[in-house]
C-alpha positions as CSV (number, residue, x, y, z in Angstrom):
1,X,0.0,0.0,0.0
2,X,1.6,3.3,-1.1
3,X,-0.2,6.3,0.4
4,X,0.6,9.8,-0.6
5,X,-0.3,11.9,2.5
6,X,0.0,15.3,0.8
7,X,-2.3,15.9,-2.1
8,X,-5.1,18.3,-3.0
9,X,-8.5,18.6,-4.7
10,X,-10.0,22.0,-5.4
11,X,-13.3,22.6,-7.2
12,X,-14.5,25.9,-8.6
13,X,-17.6,25.6,-6.4
14,X,-15.5,25.5,-3.3
15,X,-13.1,28.2,-4.4
16,X,-16.0,30.4,-5.5
17,X,-17.5,30.1,-2.0
18,X,-14.2,31.2,-0.4
19,X,-14.1,34.2,-2.7
20,X,-17.6,35.2,-1.6
21,X,-16.4,35.0,2.0
22,X,-13.4,37.3,1.3
23,X,-10.5,35.2,0.1
24,X,-8.4,36.9,-2.5
25,X,-5.8,34.3,-3.5
26,X,-7.8,31.4,-4.9
27,X,-6.4,31.9,-8.4
28,X,-3.3,30.0,-7.2
29,X,-5.4,26.8,-7.0
30,X,-7.5,27.2,-10.2
31,X,-6.6,25.4,-13.4
32,X,-4.0,23.2,-11.7
33,X,-5.4,19.8,-12.7
34,X,-6.7,19.1,-9.2
35,X,-10.4,19.2,-10.0
36,X,-12.9,16.4,-10.3
37,X,-13.5,16.4,-14.1
38,X,-11.6,14.9,-17.0
39,X,-8.3,15.5,-15.3
40,X,-9.0,12.6,-12.9
41,X,-8.1,10.0,-15.5
42,X,-4.6,11.5,-16.0
43,X,-4.2,11.8,-12.2
44,X,-4.9,8.1,-11.8
45,X,-2.5,7.2,-14.6
46,X,0.2,9.3,-12.9
47,X,-0.4,7.6,-9.6
48,X,-0.2,4.2,-11.2
49,X,3.1,5.0,-12.9
50,X,4.9,5.0,-9.6
51,X,2.6,2.7,-7.6
52,X,0.7,5.2,-5.5
53,X,-2.5,3.5,-4.5
54,X,-4.1,6.3,-2.4
55,X,-3.9,10.0,-1.8
56,X,-5.0,11.7,1.4
57,X,-6.7,14.9,0.3
58,X,-6.7,18.3,2.0
59,X,-7.8,21.7,0.7
60,X,-5.0,23.7,2.4
61,X,-3.9,26.4,2.0
62,X,-7.5,27.2,1.0
63,X,-8.8,26.0,4.4
64,X,-12.1,27.2,5.9
65,X,-10.6,29.6,8.4
66,X,-12.7,32.7,8.7
67,X,-13.4,35.2,11.4
68,X,-17.1,34.9,10.8
69,X,-18.2,31.7,12.5
70,X,-21.1,31.1,10.0
71,X,-18.7,31.4,7.1
72,X,-16.1,29.1,8.6
73,X,-18.6,26.4,9.5
74,X,-20.4,26.5,6.1
75,X,-17.1,26.4,4.2
76,X,-15.8,23.5,6.4
77,X,-19.0,21.5,6.0
78,X,-19.0,22.2,2.3
79,X,-15.5,21.0,1.6
80,X,-15.8,18.0,4.0
81,X,-19.0,16.8,2.3
82,X,-17.3,17.3,-1.0
83,X,-14.3,15.3,0.0
84,X,-16.4,12.6,1.6
85,X,-18.2,12.2,-1.8
86,X,-14.9,12.0,-3.6
87,X,-13.8,9.2,-1.3
88,X,-17.1,7.4,-1.7
89,X,-16.8,7.7,-5.5
90,X,-13.2,6.5,-5.6
91,X,-12.7,4.5,-2.4
92,X,-9.7,2.7,-3.9
93,X,-7.9,5.9,-4.6
94,X,-8.6,8.6,-2.0
95,X,-8.8,9.2,1.7
96,X,-9.3,12.7,3.3
97,X,-8.5,14.8,6.3
98,X,-11.4,16.8,7.9
99,X,-11.1,20.5,7.6
100,X,-12.0,22.5,10.7
101,X,-13.8,25.9,11.0
102,X,-11.0,27.5,13.0
103,X,-10.5,29.7,14.9
104,X,-13.9,28.7,16.4
105,X,-13.0,25.9,18.7
106,X,-16.5,24.7,19.7
107,X,-17.5,24.5,16.0
108,X,-14.2,22.8,15.1
109,X,-14.8,20.1,17.7
110,X,-18.3,19.4,16.4
111,X,-17.0,19.3,12.8
112,X,-14.1,17.1,13.8
113,X,-16.5,14.6,15.3
114,X,-18.7,14.7,12.2
115,X,-15.7,14.2,10.0
116,X,-14.2,11.3,11.8
117,X,-17.3,9.5,13.0
118,X,-19.8,10.2,10.1
119,X,-17.7,10.9,7.1
120,X,-14.9,8.4,7.8
121,X,-12.0,10.8,7.5
122,X,-8.5,9.7,8.7
123,X,-7.6,12.8,10.7
124,X,-7.8,16.6,10.6
125,X,-5.9,19.3,8.8
126,X,-5.2,23.0,9.4
127,X,-2.7,25.6,8.3
128,X,0.4,26.7,10.1
129,X,-1.3,29.9,11.0
130,X,-5.0,30.6,11.4
131,X,-5.9,34.3,10.7
132,X,-2.5,35.4,11.9
133,X,-2.6,33.1,15.0
134,X,-0.1,30.3,15.3
135,X,-1.5,26.8,15.1
136,X,0.2,26.4,18.6
137,X,-2.1,29.1,20.1
138,X,-3.4,27.9,23.5
139,X,-6.9,28.6,22.3
140,X,-6.7,25.5,20.0
141,X,-5.7,23.1,22.8
142,X,-9.2,21.6,23.1
143,X,-8.8,20.4,19.5
144,X,-5.4,18.9,20.4
145,X,-6.9,17.2,23.4
146,X,-9.7,15.6,21.3
147,X,-7.3,14.4,18.6
148,X,-5.1,13.0,21.4
149,X,-8.1,11.2,23.0
150,X,-8.8,9.7,19.6
151,X,-5.2,9.0,18.7
152,X,-5.8,10.8,15.4
153,X,-3.7,12.8,13.0
154,X,-3.3,16.5,12.7
155,X,-1.9,17.4,9.3
156,X,-0.4,20.9,9.2
157,X,0.2,22.7,5.8
158,X,1.6,26.2,5.2
159,X,-1.0,29.0,5.0
160,X,0.8,30.8,2.1
161,X,1.3,34.0,4.1
162,X,5.1,34.0,4.1
163,X,5.3,33.6,7.9
164,X,3.8,37.0,8.2
165,X,6.7,38.8,6.5
166,X,6.5,41.2,3.7
167,X,10.1,40.4,3.0
168,X,8.8,37.1,1.7
169,X,5.3,37.9,0.3
170,X,6.3,41.1,-1.5
171,X,9.3,39.6,-3.2
172,X,7.8,36.6,-5.0
173,X,9.1,34.1,-2.3
174,X,5.8,33.0,-0.8
175,X,6.0,29.4,-2.0
176,X,9.6,28.9,-2.9
177,X,11.0,29.6,0.5
178,X,8.0,31.0,2.4
179,X,6.2,27.7,2.7
180,X,9.0,25.8,4.4
181,X,9.7,28.7,6.6
182,X,6.1,28.6,7.8
183,X,6.6,24.8,8.4
184,X,9.7,25.5,10.5
185,X,8.1,28.2,12.6
186,X,4.9,26.2,13.2
187,X,6.8,23.1,14.3
188,X,9.0,25.1,16.6
189,X,6.1,27.0,18.1
190,X,4.4,23.6,18.9
191,X,7.6,22.3,20.4
192,X,8.2,25.4,22.6
193,X,4.6,25.1,23.8
194,X,5.1,21.4,24.7
195,X,2.3,20.2,22.5
196,X,4.0,17.0,21.2
197,X,4.8,15.8,24.7
198,X,1.5,16.9,26.4
199,X,-0.6,15.3,23.6
200,X,1.5,12.2,22.8
201,X,-1.4,10.3,21.1
202,X,-2.1,13.1,18.7
203,X,-0.1,12.3,15.6
204,X,1.3,15.6,14.3
205,X,2.2,15.4,10.6
206,X,4.1,18.4,9.1
207,X,4.8,19.2,5.5
208,X,7.9,19.5,3.4
209,X,10.4,17.4,5.4
210,X,9.8,19.8,8.3
211,X,11.0,22.9,6.4
212,X,14.5,24.0,7.6
213,X,14.3,22.0,10.8
214,X,16.6,19.1,9.9
215,X,19.4,21.7,9.3
216,X,18.5,23.6,12.5
217,X,17.7,20.9,15.0
218,X,21.0,20.8,16.8
219,X,21.1,24.6,16.8
220,X,17.7,24.6,18.4
221,X,18.8,22.1,21.0
222,X,21.8,24.2,21.9
223,X,20.0,27.5,22.1
224,X,16.6,26.8,23.4
225,X,17.9,26.5,27.0
226,X,18.6,30.2,27.3
227,X,16.2,31.6,24.7
228,X,13.2,29.6,25.7
229,X,14.1,27.9,29.0
230,X,10.6,26.8,29.8
231,X,10.5,24.4,26.8
232,X,9.6,21.0,28.3
233,X,12.0,18.9,26.3
234,X,14.8,19.3,23.7
235,X,13.5,20.2,20.3
236,X,15.2,17.0,18.9
237,X,13.2,14.8,21.3
238,X,9.9,16.6,20.5
239,X,10.5,16.5,16.8
240,X,11.0,12.8,16.9
241,X,7.5,12.5,18.3
242,X,6.1,14.0,15.0
243,X,5.9,12.9,11.4
244,X,7.0,14.7,8.2
245,X,6.0,14.2,4.6
246,X,8.7,13.6,2.1
247,X,7.9,16.5,-0.2
248,X,11.5,17.7,-1.0
249,X,11.2,18.4,-4.8
250,X,13.6,15.6,-5.5
251,X,16.4,17.1,-3.5
252,X,18.2,14.0,-2.0
253,X,20.4,15.9,0.5
254,X,17.3,17.4,2.1
255,X,15.6,13.9,2.4
256,X,18.8,12.4,3.9
257,X,19.1,15.2,6.4
258,X,15.5,14.7,7.5
259,X,16.0,10.9,7.8
260,X,19.2,11.4,9.8
261,X,17.5,14.1,12.0
262,X,14.1,12.5,12.7
263,X,14.6,8.8,11.8
264,X,13.3,7.0,8.7
265,X,10.2,5.8,10.7
266,X,9.1,9.5,10.9
267,X,9.1,10.3,7.2
268,X,6.0,9.5,5.1
269,X,5.4,9.7,1.3
270,X,4.0,13.0,0.1
271,X,3.9,14.6,-3.4
272,X,2.1,17.9,-3.1
273,X,0.0,17.1,-6.1
274,X,-0.8,19.1,-8.3
275,X,2.2,21.3,-7.7
276,X,4.4,18.3,-8.3
277,X,2.7,16.8,-11.4
278,X,4.0,14.9,-14.4
279,X,7.7,14.1,-14.1
280,X,7.9,16.0,-10.8
281,X,5.2,13.8,-9.4
282,X,7.2,10.7,-10.4
283,X,10.4,12.2,-9.0
284,X,8.6,12.8,-5.7
285,X,8.5,9.0,-5.4
286,X,11.6,7.8,-7.3
287,X,14.0,10.2,-5.5
288,X,13.3,8.2,-2.3
289,X,14.1,5.0,-4.2
290,X,17.3,6.5,-5.7
291,X,18.4,8.3,-2.5
292,X,20.9,5.7,-1.4
293,X,19.0,5.1,1.8
294,X,19.0,1.4,2.9
295,X,16.3,-0.6,1.4
296,X,14.4,-1.1,4.6
297,X,14.3,2.7,5.2
298,X,13.1,3.3,1.6
299,X,10.4,0.7,2.1
300,X,9.2,2.3,5.3
301,X,9.0,5.8,3.8
302,X,7.2,4.7,0.6
303,X,5.0,1.9,1.8
304,X,4.6,1.2,5.5
305,X,5.0,4.4,7.6
306,X,1.8,6.1,6.2
307,X,-0.6,3.2,6.8
308,X,0.8,2.9,10.4
309,X,0.5,6.7,11.0
310,X,-3.1,6.7,9.7
311,X,-4.1,3.5,11.6
312,X,-4.8,1.6,8.4
313,X,-4.1,-2.1,8.3
314,X,-5.1,-2.7,4.6
315,X,-7.3,-1.1,2.0
């Protein structure tokens, strides 16, 4: 079973709804080949070409995060119902994360229960920041507690806001370097808050090999003692409680750094479809195979870690 944990579907209906609620950046997701029409045949052929049996879908960064609670809830229910229908239509191809109407915690808890219990989703997803608030904001801890109680997955994807810096967003760097910077900041905020250790049954899955964290992990260990002395455990220990998708754009040194930093058992296959499509999609898989990692580590990353993370025996 080869599960791609980082893939997307966006329909015009959903993106139009977000536009009506005030989003201004949905053009980035339109026309990318991630819809539900004729492009699906090509998508399945691409998956088959490298043995990907399933993709786990999320709408991030176009998540239903709105200040207006009615807008957030309606958008969350809309996309969750849509994704549930996609999974029902193609059960041998897709799984899905539940989107949450954050920052509204009570509504998010209710929609999480609906997503997991009624719609059969395999976890929840959110962005690294929610309306300029870190995903590690203490206000979101009831969601963490519920995911911990259930032993379920929280998948975290960049919000596409350049970590709140105009030095990134105003200089055409939002996705090339901004996204992995958002990953890095979000993971470290969670670690400094002690979230991985306080909610050990919640399975936190971060994007893009953890951003820059593999390179910075020893630095964080060395400096957190004086910069953030109330951090409950070393960042390296906390990071190894988490999981990271393998989206590295075919860059073998980055993959090897993540494996050496976190352990091969903490890396799961991801492609970021449709942004890695065609040959880039195939490379997202084959670069793991050709990385020079031992065969048992390659097999874990490609075929066994994701089913274990998601609590799936066989599909």
